[in-house]
C-alpha positions, 0 to 999 in steps of 0.5 A, a space after each residue: 569363033 567355030 569348034 568342029 570334031 572330025 574323027 581320023 580313026 581313033 583320032 580326035 581332030 578339033 579344028 578351031 577356027 577364029 582368035 583365041 582371046 580369052 572369051 567365051 569360046 576358050 572355056 567352049 573350047 576346053 569343055 570340047 576336049 574334055 567331054 572327048 577325054 570324058 568319052 574315052 578319047 585317047 589321041 586327040 590334034 588340035 589344029 589350029 590353022 585358023 587361029 590367027 592369034 591367041 592371048 594369054 587366055 588362049 595360050 592358057 586353054 590350051 595348056 589346061 587341056 593339054 593337062 587334062 589329057 595327061 591327066 586321063 592318060 590321053 595324048 595332046 598334040 597341035 598342028 598347023 599353027 601360024 608363025 605368029 602362034 609358034 612365035 608365042 609357043 617360043 616365046 614362052 617355051 610351050 614349044 618344049 611342051 606340046 608336041 607340035 606338028 606343021 601340019 594335021 597330016 603330020 600329026 597323024 602319021 605321028 600316032 602311026 609310029 
């Protein structure tokens, strides 16, 4: 699994590659988001296009990132989730909590509105 951060103006796009199955990388991913927030980042998009699957620990990590962002008065969005991951969001009702977009580009544009 890998995590990369790319800036698009004042928006941090965090791209995750691999499965989110509760291994050490979920902790690393949450820490990366928290580091961005501590550095004053106010707009974060998590790009899930390279995440094929996640379990409850992966979902928990995304929820923890969302909560950390909210507590820091920042905006957290997810983008490009696969059909399997979208179905998990629906089953767990996280689709009612996360601000989710089909593409990173759509998520970036949403900040401009």
